[in-house]
C-alpha positions in Angstrom: 82.1 118.5 38.6 85.2 117.2 37.0 87.7 114.7 38.0 87.2 112.6 41.1 85.5 113.4 44.3 85.3 111.6 47.5 82.0 111.3 49.3 82.2 109.4 52.4 84.1 106.2 51.8 83.2 105.7 48.1 84.8 107.2 45.0 83.1 107.8 41.7 84.2 109.4 38.5 82.0 111.8 36.5 82.7 112.3 32.9 81.1 115.1 30.9 80.5 114.8 27.2 79.4 117.4 24.7 77.4 115.1 22.4 76.7 111.4 21.7 76.5 109.9 18.3 72.9 108.8 17.5 72.4 105.0 17.5 72.3 103.3 14.1 68.8 103.2 12.6 67.2 100.0 11.7 67.5 99.1 8.1 64.7 97.4 6.2 66.3 97.1 2.8 66.1 93.3 2.8 62.5 93.1 4.0 59.8 91.8 1.8 57.7 94.1 -0.3 53.9 94.0 0.3 53.5 92.2 -3.0 56.0 89.5 -2.0 54.2 89.0 1.3 50.9 88.7 -0.4 52.2 86.2 -2.9 53.7 84.0 -0.1 50.3 84.0 1.7 48.5 83.0 -1.5 50.9 80.1 -2.0 50.3 78.9 1.5 46.5 79.3 1.2 46.3 77.4 -2.1 48.3 74.6 -0.7 46.1 74.5 2.4 42.9 74.4 0.4 44.2 71.7 -2.0 45.3 69.4 0.7 43.1 66.4 1.4 42.5 64.9 4.8 45.3 62.6 5.6 44.4 58.9 5.4 40.7 59.5 4.5 39.0 56.3 3.5 37.6 56.3 0.0 34.0 56.4 1.3 34.5 59.1 3.9 34.3 62.9 3.2 37.5 63.8 1.6 38.0 60.3 0.2 38.1 59.7 -3.6 34.9 57.7 -3.9 32.9 60.1 -1.7 34.2 63.2 -3.6 33.4 61.4 -7.0 29.8 60.9 -5.8 29.5 64.5 -4.8 30.9 65.6 -8.2 28.2 63.4 -9.9 25.5 65.0 -7.8 26.8 68.5 -8.8 26.2 67.5 -12.4 22.5 67.1 -11.9 20.5 70.3 -12.3 17.0 71.2 -11.2 15.0 71.8 -14.4 13.2 74.8 -13.1 16.1 76.5 -11.2 19.5 76.8 -13.0 21.5 75.4 -10.1 22.7 71.9 -9.3 20.8 69.9 -6.7 23.7 69.7 -4.4 24.2 73.5 -4.2 20.4 73.9 -3.9 20.5 71.9 -0.6 18.4 69.1 -1.9 20.9 66.5 -0.8 20.6 65.8 2.9 23.2 63.0 3.2 25.6 60.8 1.3 26.7 57.5 2.9 29.3 55.4 1.2 30.0 51.9 2.6 33.4 50.3 2.5 32.1 47.9 -0.1 31.0 50.8 -2.4 27.3 50.9 -1.7 26.0 54.5 -1.7 22.8 55.7 0.0 21.7 59.2 -0.9 19.1 61.0 1.2 17.5 63.8 -0.6 14.4 65.9 -0.9 12.8 68.1 -3.6 11.8 71.7 -3.4 8.1 70.7 -3.0 6.2 67.5 -2.9 4.3 68.7 -6.0 7.6 69.2 -8.0 7.1 68.1 -11.6 10.3 66.0 -11.4 9.2 64.2 -8.3 9.0 60.9 -10.2 12.1 61.2 -12.4 14.6 63.1 -10.2 15.3 60.3 -7.7 15.8 57.8 -10.6 18.2 60.1 -12.3 20.2 60.6 -9.1 20.3 56.8 -8.6 21.6 56.3 -12.2 24.2 59.0 -12.1 25.6 57.9 -8.7 25.5 54.3 -9.8 27.6 55.2 -12.8 30.5 56.6 -10.7 33.5 54.2 -10.9 33.8 52.3 -7.7 30.2 52.4 -6.7 28.7 48.9 -6.4 25.1 50.0 -6.1 23.2 53.2 -5.4 20.0 53.8 -3.4 18.1 57.0 -3.1 15.9 57.8 -0.1 13.4 60.6 -0.8 12.4 62.4 2.4 10.1 65.3 3.2 11.2 66.1 6.7 12.8 68.5 7.2 11.0 70.3 4.3 13.3 72.2 2.0 13.5 76.0 2.1 15.8 78.5 0.4 18.0 78.8 3.5 19.4 75.4 2.7 21.0 76.7 -0.5 24.8 77.2 -0.5 26.2 80.7 -1.0 27.2 79.7 -4.5 23.6 78.9 -5.4 22.3 82.2 -3.8 24.9 84.1 -5.8 23.9 82.3 -9.0 20.2 83.2 -8.4 21.0 86.8 -7.4 20.0 86.3 -3.8 23.2 87.6 -2.3 
């Protein structure tokens, strides 16, 4: 059909074309390379991991005093196992009051541990030496008993258990 045709009361025009130019293809010249994308994600992740909880009180997890106490606990190593007592899972709790009093609840690997008499005293001395700590108290408990499942992944990796 060419030209105009009348069908009933309406008119329509039909145009025949031999070819149509293909639509323009999308260009990705200005897109990021995979290396650039990865670098951006790393920057974001590093910032996220380094960020501290907003407005955390010094004695709360994420607060300066609490984190300093945890760092002091990570400096104390079990004499029989070359891993610090925090990563071993021997520390059950750390409570820091607003006045700077710290109470550490901990256990030992066994009640017959050779350092059962000296380890709580060492923990008390090390925690008490942290700037901002008024006094430190250690509560030695046996319930729940310690077992290897309480170790962190870092400790398991250090001991070749992962």
